[in-house]
C-alpha positions in Angstrom: -4.7 24.9 -2.5 -1.2 24.6 -1.6 1.8 25.3 -4.1 5.1 24.0 -4.7 8.0 26.3 -6.0 9.1 23.1 -8.0 7.7 21.6 -11.3 7.4 18.2 -10.5 7.1 14.6 -12.2 6.2 11.7 -10.3 7.4 8.7 -12.7 5.4 5.8 -11.1 4.1 2.4 -13.1 1.1 2.5 -10.3 -0.6 6.0 -10.5 -3.8 7.1 -9.2 -7.1 6.2 -10.0 -5.4 2.6 -9.3 -5.6 1.3 -5.5 -2.9 0.3 -2.9 -0.2 3.0 -2.1 -1.1 5.3 -5.8 -4.3 6.3 -3.8 -2.0 7.2 -0.7 -0.6 9.3 -3.4 -3.9 10.8 -4.3 -4.6 11.7 -0.6 -1.4 14.0 -0.5 -1.2 15.6 -3.9 -4.8 16.5 -4.2 -4.3 18.4 -1.9 -1.8 20.4 -3.9 -2.2 22.9 -6.7 -2.7 20.7 -10.0 -0.4 23.1 -12.1 2.5 22.0 -9.8 2.9 18.7 -11.3 2.1 16.1 -13.3 2.4 12.4 -13.7 4.1 9.9 -16.0 2.4 6.5 -15.5 1.5 2.8 -17.0 -1.5 3.3 -19.7 -2.3 -0.1 -18.6 -2.4 0.3 -15.1 -4.3 3.5 -15.3 -7.5 2.6 -17.4 -6.9 -1.5 -15.9 -9.5 -2.8 -13.8 -8.8 -1.4 -10.8 -8.5 2.4 -11.7 -11.8 2.1 -12.5 -12.6 1.6 -8.7 -10.0 4.5 -7.3 -9.8 8.4 -7.3 -7.8 10.4 -10.5 -5.4 13.1 -9.5 -6.8 17.1 -11.5 -2.7 17.1 -12.8 -2.0 16.1 -16.5 -0.7 12.8 -17.2 1.6 11.3 -19.5 1.2 7.8 -21.2 4.8 5.5 -21.8 2.9 2.9 -24.3 0.5 0.0 -23.6 2.6 -3.2 -21.4 1.3 -6.5 -21.7 0.8 -6.9 -18.0 1.6 -9.8 -15.4 1.5 -13.4 -15.5 -2.2 -14.3 -13.6 -2.7 -15.7 -10.9 -4.9 -17.9 -11.7 -2.2 -19.6 -13.9 -0.4 -21.0 -11.5 -2.8 -21.9 -9.1 -2.3 -25.7 -9.9 1.6 -26.0 -10.4 2.1 -24.0 -6.9 1.4 -27.8 -5.8 5.0 -28.4 -6.9 7.4 -25.6 -5.3 10.6 -26.3 -6.7 9.2 -27.0 -10.2 6.9 -23.7 -9.8 9.9 -21.6 -9.3 11.5 -23.0 -11.9 8.4 -21.8 -14.3 7.6 -18.6 -11.9 11.6 -17.3 -12.8 12.1 -18.0 -16.4 8.7 -16.6 -17.6 9.7 -13.2 -15.4 12.9 -13.7 -17.1 11.4 -13.6 -20.8 8.6 -10.8 -19.0 12.2 -8.4 -18.3 13.7 -9.0 -21.6 10.2 -8.3 -23.8 8.4 -5.7 -21.3 10.7 -4.8 -18.4 13.1 -3.3 -20.2 10.3 -2.2 -23.1 8.9 -0.2 -20.3 12.2 1.5 -19.3 13.0 2.9 -22.9 9.5 3.8 -22.6 9.7 6.1 -19.5 13.0 7.1 -21.0 11.7 8.3 -24.1 8.0 10.4 -22.9 9.8 11.8 -20.0 12.7 13.0 -22.3 9.9 14.6 -24.0 7.7 16.0 -20.8 11.2 17.4 -20.0 12.2 18.9 -23.6 7.9 20.3 -23.8 6.9 21.5 -20.9 8.6 22.7 -17.6 10.0 20.5 -15.1 12.1 21.2 -12.1 12.0 17.9 -9.7 11.5 14.1 -10.7 9.5 11.8 -8.0 10.6 8.6 -8.5 8.1 6.5 -6.6 8.8 2.2 -5.3 6.5 0.5 -7.2 8.3 -2.4 -9.0 10.7 -3.5 -11.5 12.5 -0.5 -13.0 10.5 2.7 -11.8 13.2 4.0 -9.5 16.1 3.0 -12.1 14.2 4.6 -14.8 13.6 7.7 -12.6 17.1 7.8 -12.1 18.9 7.7 -15.5 15.5 10.0 -16.8 17.2 12.6 -14.0 20.7 12.7 -15.4 19.0 12.7 -19.3 17.2 15.9 -17.6 20.0 17.3 -16.1 17.2 17.1 -13.0 17.2 16.3 -9.7 15.1 13.6 -8.4 13.5 12.3 -4.9 12.3 9.0 -3.5 9.1 8.2 -2.4 8.9 5.0 -0.9 5.6 3.5 0.1 7.4 0.1 0.8 11.1 -1.2 0.7 12.7 -1.7 -2.6 15.7 -4.2 -2.2 14.0 -5.9 0.4 10.5 -6.9 -1.0 9.4 -9.6 -3.1 10.4 -8.1 -6.3 10.4 -11.1 -9.2 13.4 -12.5 -10.7 15.4 -10.8 -12.2 14.2 -7.4 -10.9 15.8 -8.3 -7.4 19.4 -9.0 -8.6 19.2 -5.6 -10.6 18.0 -3.8 -7.0 20.9 -5.4 -5.1 23.1 -3.2 -8.2 21.3 -0.1 -8.0 19.8 0.4 -5.0 23.0 1.8 -3.8 23.4 4.3 -6.3 20.2 5.3 -6.4 19.6 6.2 -2.5 23.3 8.1 -3.0 22.1 10.3 -5.6 19.0 11.1 -4.7 17.9 14.6 -3.6 15.9 13.5 -0.8 14.4 10.4 0.3 10.6 10.0 1.5 9.0 7.3 3.8 6.0 6.2 5.5 7.2 5.7 9.2 10.4 6.0 11.0 10.9 2.2 11.0 11.3 2.5 7.5 13.6 5.7 8.6 15.4 3.9 10.5 16.5 1.0 8.2 17.7 2.7 5.8 20.1 5.2 7.9 21.2 2.1 9.4 21.5 0.6 6.2 22.9 4.2 4.4 23.7 6.7 6.9 22.8 10.3 5.7 20.5 10.7 8.0 19.3 14.5 6.8 18.5 13.2 4.1 15.1 11.4 5.1 12.2 12.1 5.8 8.2 10.7 7.3 5.6 11.6 5.7 2.8 9.1 7.4 -0.2 7.3 4.8 -2.5 10.0 4.4 -6.5 9.9 4.8 -9.5 12.7 4.7 -11.3 12.4 8.2 -14.0 14.6 7.0 -15.2 11.9 4.9 -15.2 9.0 8.1 -17.2 11.6 10.4 -20.4 12.0 7.7 -20.4 8.1 7.8 -19.8 7.5 11.5 -22.4 5.1 12.8 -22.9 5.3 16.4 -25.7 1.6 16.2 -26.4 -0.8 14.2 -29.4 -3.3 13.8 -27.5 -6.4 13.4 -27.1 -9.2 15.0 -24.7 -10.3 13.5 -21.0 -8.6 13.9 -19.4 -8.3 10.9 -15.8 -8.5 10.4 -13.8 -6.2 7.2 -10.7 -6.4 5.3 -10.4 -3.9 3.2 -7.6 -3.2 0.3 -5.0 -5.6 -1.7 -4.4 -9.1 -0.8 -0.7 -10.0 -1.5 2.0 -11.9 0.1 2.5 -10.2 2.9 -1.3 -10.8 4.1 -2.7 -13.9 2.8 -1.7 -16.5 4.9 -2.8 -14.2 8.5 -5.9 -13.5 6.5 -6.6 -16.8 5.6 -6.5 -17.8 9.5 -9.1 -15.6 10.3 -11.4 -16.9 7.2 -10.5 -20.4 8.7 -11.5 -19.7 11.8 -14.8 -18.9 11.5 -15.4 -21.5 8.9 -14.5 -24.2 10.8 -16.3 -22.6 14.0 -19.8 -22.5 12.0 -19.7 -19.0 13.6 -23.6 -17.7 12.3 -22.8 -14.4 14.4 -20.0 -13.7 12.6 -20.0 -12.4 9.1 -16.2 -11.5 7.3 -16.4 -9.3 4.4 -13.3 -8.8 2.0 -13.3 -5.9 -0.4 -10.1 -6.5 -2.4 -10.8 -5.9 -6.6 -8.1 -8.9 -6.9 -8.3 -11.6 -4.0 -6.3 -14.6 -4.4 -8.2 -17.8 -6.4 -7.5 -20.0 -3.9 -9.4 -18.1 -1.1 -12.6 -17.3 -3.2 -12.3 -21.0 -4.5 -11.7 -22.3 -0.9 -14.7 -20.3 0.6 -17.5 -19.6 -1.7 -19.7 -21.8 -0.5 -19.4 -20.2 3.2 -22.4 -18.0 4.0 -20.6 -16.3 7.0 -17.8 -14.7 4.0 -18.0 -12.8 1.2 -15.3 -11.6 -1.5 -16.6 -8.1 -3.0 -14.9 -4.9 -4.4 -16.0 -1.9 -4.4 -14.6 1.9 -5.0 -12.1 4.3 -3.0 -15.1 6.8 -2.5 -17.2 3.9 -0.9 -14.5 3.0 2.0 -15.5 5.4 4.7 -18.9 4.3 4.4 -17.5 0.6 4.4 -15.2 0.8 7.1 -17.0 3.3 9.4 -20.2 0.6 9.2 -18.2 -2.4 10.1 -17.9 -3.7 13.7 -14.2 -5.3 13.7 -11.7 -3.8 11.1 -8.9 -6.6 10.2 -5.8 -5.9 10.0 -3.4 -9.1 9.0 0.2 -9.3 8.4 2.0 -12.8 8.4 4.5 -14.6 9.7 7.4 -16.3 8.5 7.5 -14.8 5.4 10.7 -14.7 2.6 11.1 -10.8 3.4 11.4 -10.0 7.2 12.3 -6.9 6.4 8.8 -5.8 4.4 6.8 -6.9 7.1 9.0 -4.9 10.3 8.8 -1.7 7.8 5.6 -1.6 6.5 2.6 0.6 6.7 -0.8 -0.9 5.3 -2.3 2.4 3.2 -5.8 0.4 5.2 -4.6 0.9 8.5 -4.3 5.3 7.8 -8.2 4.9 7.1 -8.7 2.2 9.8 -7.7 4.6 12.4 -10.2 7.4 11.3 -13.3 5.1 10.7 -14.4 4.6 14.3 -14.4 1.0 14.9 -12.1 -1.0 16.9 -9.2 -2.6 14.7 -7.5 -6.0 15.2 -4.2 -6.9 14.0 -3.2 -9.9 13.4 0.4 -9.9 12.6 3.9 -10.8 14.2 5.5 -8.6 17.2 8.3 -7.5 15.5 6.3 -5.7 12.5 5.7 -2.1 12.4 2.1 -2.3 12.8 2.6 -4.3 16.1 4.6 -1.9 17.5 3.1 1.4 16.1 -0.2 0.0 17.5 1.0 -1.3 21.3 2.9 2.6 21.2 -0.4 4.4 20.9 -3.0 1.6 22.4 -5.4 1.8 19.4 -5.8 -1.8 18.5 -6.3 -5.6 20.0 -3.1 -7.1 19.0 -2.7 -10.7 18.4 0.9 -11.3 18.0 1.2 -14.7 18.0 0.2 -16.8 15.3 -2.7 -18.8 16.7 -6.7 -18.9 16.1 -7.5 -19.3 19.4 -5.9 -16.2 20.9 -7.3 -14.8 17.8 -10.8 -16.3 18.8 -10.5 -14.7 22.1 -9.6 -10.9 20.6 -12.4 -11.0 18.4 -15.0 -12.0 21.7 -13.5 -9.4 23.9 -14.1 -6.4 20.8 -17.2 -7.5 21.0 -18.3 -8.2 24.5 -15.9 -5.5 26.4 -17.7 -1.9 24.7 -15.5 0.1 27.3 -12.3 -1.3 26.1 -13.7 -1.3 22.5 -13.9 2.4 22.5 -10.6 3.3 24.4 -9.3 1.7 21.0 -11.4 4.3 19.3 -10.5 7.0 21.0 -6.7 6.5 20.2 -6.8 5.8 17.2 -8.5 8.8 16.4 -5.8 10.8 18.3 -2.9 8.3 16.3 -4.3 9.6 13.2 -4.6 13.1 13.8 -1.5 13.2 15.5 0.4 11.6 12.2 -2.2 11.1 9.3 -4.1 14.0 8.3 -3.5 14.5 4.7 -4.2 18.0 4.5 -1.2 18.3 7.3 1.3 15.8 5.5 0.7 17.8 2.0 2.0 20.8 4.0 5.1 18.7 5.0 5.4 17.6 1.5 5.6 21.6 0.4 8.0 22.1 2.5 10.5 19.2 1.9 9.9 20.3 -2.0 10.3 23.7 -1.0 13.4 23.6 0.8 16.0 21.1 -1.3 
C-alpha cells in the first residue's frame, strides 16, 4: 500500500461510491493507505441512487449534512420547448437553491471541516472541481485551519456550464483560488496548457491521467462472441457534452431500422427526453449497472462509443475534457468509436496515439461508415485495440498514477 506523508482531507460534494469523476478518485486513492487521508462530502450524494452502483474507499468519511438535492430534469421537459421562458425559470430556481442550499452547504462544510481539523490530524486539504461552491469552501477552510491546499481538477472550474449564480462566483474566485493553491492537478496536458496560458506559473501544475485497473479487464476480455448482432455500448453519465452526439447515433440506428445492430446505453440517470424518444425501439436499450460490472460489460461490446457534442455553449470544456469512460475503453480490448469535434481533447489524443476510429464531423452518414469499417475490417479494429492498450499503460494505470500523486504530495 502506498503511503503519503501528509494526512490529507479531500473536500468534495461528489465522492466514492458516487459514479463519474468520483470513481476516478477511487481508482487513485484505493492504492493509498486509507489511514493517510479522509473525505468530507455530501451525505445525500453518498447515500443517493448512484452511490449504490460505485465503489467506496476505505478511509474515514465525514459528512456535512443532508441537502435538498438538485432540480429534476423531468420537471423541465415541457418548458424546455420555450427557451427564453425556460432560462428565466431555471435561473430563478437556481438562485433560490443558491440562497437556501448552496450557502448553507458552504457553512456546513466549514463547520464540519473545522471540527475535523481540530480533532483529527490534517496536514493538507484537497479540493475537487465538482460543482457549485466546493473549491471556494476548500479555500476558506484552508485559511481557517491554516493548512495548505491543493486543487484536483477532473474538469474545468470556470468555463464549465455552472448554474446561475455559481458561474458569477467562479469568475470572481477562480483566479484567487489558483493563485493561493499550493499545487494544481489536472487530468491531461490540454487542461494544463489551458491554465498555464490563462494564469502562467507552469511549475504549479501536474498531470495525472484518469486511471483504471487493467487486471479487472484482463479477466473479462472475450475473444469471440456467439451473437450475430453488433453490440455498440455507451457507459457513464450523459451530460450536456455528450447528449446531442449520443442522440445522433440513436437516431441513426432507429431511422435505419438496422436489425443487426444493438445499442446499449448504461447510464444511471439518462435524460428523460432520450428515454421517451427511443423507449419503443427494440434495438436500443437504456439500463444501468454497478461499477464492478463495467469491465465485463465493456469487454463484451463489439464497439465502444464515445460521443462529444458540437456547438455547445462551453467550448473550453470540449477542448479539454477527458471523460472517465475513455480510460475504461482503452483497456477493455474492443475498438473505440469517437464521435466528437476535431478540436476536442479526445479527438486529438486519439489521433496522436491512433487508438480509435474518429468521426470529427457532425454527420450521420460518416458515423454509419465508421461503424461499418469497424465491423468489416477486423485487422484495422485489432490495430486500434493494440494501440489503445499501449496508450493505457503509458498514462492510465491506477497504481502508476497513485505513485505520481504520492510524489506530488510528499514534495509539497
